[in-house]
C-alpha positions, 0 to 999 in steps of 0.5 A: 487487547490490541497488539497490532494496528495496520493502516493504509496511507493514501486516502486513509492515514493521509487525507485529501491528497496529503503527502506528509504526516502531521507532527501530531499524528506522528506523536500519536503513533509513537504513543501507540508504540510506547503502549506496546502496540506494533504499528504497520504501514500497509501501502502500495508505496515503496519501502524507502518512501514509507520509512521517510514518511514515518520519520523517527517512528519507523524504527519500531514499525513493520512495513507492508509495501507494494500492495503486499509484495514485500513485508519488511520488519526490523531489517528482515524481508518476511515476505517477498513475491517476485513476478515472472520476468517474461510476464513483466516484459509483456505487461510493461510493453502493453502499458508503454503502448497505451496512450496516456499511461505511464509505467512504474516498475517496483523493485524492493527499494527502487521505482523504475520509470520509463517516462513519457513526460517530464511531469510524471518524473516530477510527480514521482520524485518530488510529490510522491517522493519515491527513490527512482531510477530512469531506465531505457528497458526492463532489461536494465533492472538488475533485481526482482520485479515485485510490482508493476503499476500503470498511472493515468493522470486523468483517472484509471477507473474512468479510462484504462482499467476496463482495458487492462483488467480483462486482459491481464486478470487471469495472469496477475492480481489487478487492483485499483489503488488510487484515483490514477493507479492500477497495480499488478502483483502476483496472483494471490498477492495482497495486503491481507496475505502479507499481514497474515504472514506477519501476524503468524510470525509474531503470533498475533491473533485476528482479535488482537489486531485492527486495520484501516483502509479505504480502497479495493486493495485494502479489502483482504487486509480488512478481512484478516483482522477482527477489527477492520475499519473503513474510512467514511470517504470510501466508496459506498460499495467498500463501506457496505462490506464492513460494519466499522467506519471512521472519519479519521484513523487518529480518532480510533487510535485515541480510543485504543490509548484511552482503553475505550476500544475494544469496548470492555 
């Protein structure tokens, strides 16, 4: 019996660049909850963003935020992984010095920006819809930093991933999380480790859980559960690692509700 369903957002539950969930999808999630199944949003996004995205359904959900650096359930931080302050300063400086790159610095509830362009502020505030604060220096941040991201509008894989990853991969976990995004969290921090901590707390076994993802930051999460689904729009390399594929998360949720999955 399925007791937990974890899903990535961008490229997975949110398709084609959408920044909101349809009323039909939210109703389906609430039906899943009414069936006694815990829905977990697992994303590189911040917690306030995810709460707003899921609206009324969010009160009964668990959240894996910032690519696994924060796990929050029923108001409790089950897991929170901070980056060392000195490393943060060096990494932020490196991103700020890289032409065409913007930095996003994540606290538990706030995205801190040191913007080079007004368009980046507009994107984070009005398109991504994060809770943001504009700062002049990392020393302005009065809380733990749990994730640092670099955003490159022209595409991170095509340009700056080859600069940042070799330089920083021995000190932090580096993961491409979208077309323009490269995320840095503590070594060993990922969605899979976060999901495992949540499942251990709730005494949920791998064969009682399913997960959905489409990108490299989802690999550990998909491997943590027995039923790891890769989206059909994912890169072929990612699809080849897992046997279960789907075009839409909602298709599988309906199978679960109708008792068609797992197969009797």
